[in-house]
N, C-alpha and C positions, 0 to 999 in steps of 0.2 A: 504494500500500500504506500502511496505517496502521501506527503503531508499537505495540509491545507496551506494556502498562501498566507503571508503576514496579514495583520489586521487591516492596514490601509487597502491592500488589494482585495481582501474579502469584502470590505465595506463598499468598494467600488462595484463589485459584482452585485451586491445586495441593492445598491442604489440604482443599478441598471436594470433592476427588475428580475434578476435571476432567482428562481426558487431554490430552496434548500436541496431538493433532489437534483436539479440541474447543476448546481455547484458541486455537489457530491460526485456526480458522474464525471465532471471535468477533472477531479483530483483523485478519483478512485478511492473515495472514503464513503462512509455511511452518511445519510442525510442527518442522522442524530448527531454525528460529530460536527457537522456544519451548524446545526441548530444550537448545540452546546456552546460553540465558539461565539456565535452571534449573541447568545444570552450573556456570556461572559463580557461581551462588549456593550451590554445594556440594550440589545435589540431583541425584542420578543415578537416572533411571527404570530403566534397565537397566544397572546398574553394571558388570557383568562384560563385557558386550558393549562398552560405552563404553571401559572400561579396555583391552580387547584392541585396539580400534580405535586408541586413543591410543598404545599400544606400537608397532603397525604404522606409524602415521603418523610416530612419532619415528624409527624405524629406516629406513623407506623413504618419505619425504614424497611425497605424490601429485603435487605440483607438479613435483618433480624426476624422479620415476621412472615416473609414470603407473601406479602400483601398482593403482589401483582398476579399471583395464581388465582386470586379470588375476585379480581376487579370486574369480571364479566357478570358476576352475580347481581341480581336486581338491586339489592340494598346498596351495594358498593357503587354501582353505576348511577343510581339515583342520588346518592350522596355527592358524587362527582358533579352531576348536573346542578344540584343544590348549591354547591360551592361556587360554581361558575356564575350562577344567577346572583348569589349574594355579592360576588365580586364586581358585578355590573355587566356581564357578558350579554350583549344585545343580539348576538348571533346564534343563540340557542334555537334549534328547530322546534317545531310544535311538539314532537315526540319528547324532546329533551325538556321542554317546559313542563309537560305533563309529568315527567319523571321527577322533576324538582318539586312540583306541587304534591305529588304522591308521597314523596319522602317527608316533606314538611308536615303534611297532614298525619302521617304515620307517627312521627315523633311527638307532635303536639297533642293529638287526640289520645294517644296511648300513654302520655306523660312518661316517655322512655328516652333513652339515649342509645346510640349504636356503639358497640364495642367489637373489636376484632379479637377473636379467640380461635385461632386456627385448629386447635385440637378439641374444641367443644363438640359434644355429640349432636347438638341441635344445629350445627353448621358454623362456619367461620365468622359470619356477621350476626352477632347476637344482640337482641333488644333487651336492655336491662332497665329496671325501674329507675326513674330519675331520683338522684340524691341532691340535697341542698348544695353539696360541693360541686355539682355539675353546673350550677348557675343556669344560664340560657343556652349553654353549648348543646349541640345535637349529638355529640360523641362523648364517650367516657374517656377522659384524658388518661393515657397510660401512666401508671405510677413510675416515677423516676425520670420521665421525659422532661427536658427543659421546655419552658414556655416558648411560643413563637415570638420572635423579636419584632416582627412587623405587625403593628396593631390592626391594620386593614385585614391581614390574613387571619389574625385572631378573631376579629369581629365576624368574618365570613362563616365561622363555625357556630355562631349564635342563631337561634330562632328569631325570625322577624318579630317585632312587637305585636303586629296584627297578622292574622293568617293572610296569605297571598290572595285568597278568594274574596276578601273584604276590601271595600274601598276606603 
């Protein structure tokens, strides 16, 4: 594999409208490598998706939890849509909007939080009764995990004050 060009050359390709996949093909690297370098430069192609992924990675690091094995399951997918919506993503599809609303209603109406327990008999994504220590968060914060540094990311994990269906 060849290396990506230096940052100024990569920035020029980006500004000329090349996609991550096109740049990757030019340098025989993965599109993820291109996206990672651009993010390190402060350029986010899909900022809300990337931010939601960053939040999930902070909460449940894939190396420790194998979280990515379970992300296609409904609760995890709907949590991802919920985070994107809370972050302000206006590009959610109708299906993704419904998923975010379904997740919000499940958490609110059940007065529960979502926890990742890969070895739990009831499945990896477990709904647990809300505790006072959960506050408005939609997830159970893993014991020993440091808090999120970015307050906007932290706030994305909170239930909205009013249900999304209400005006």
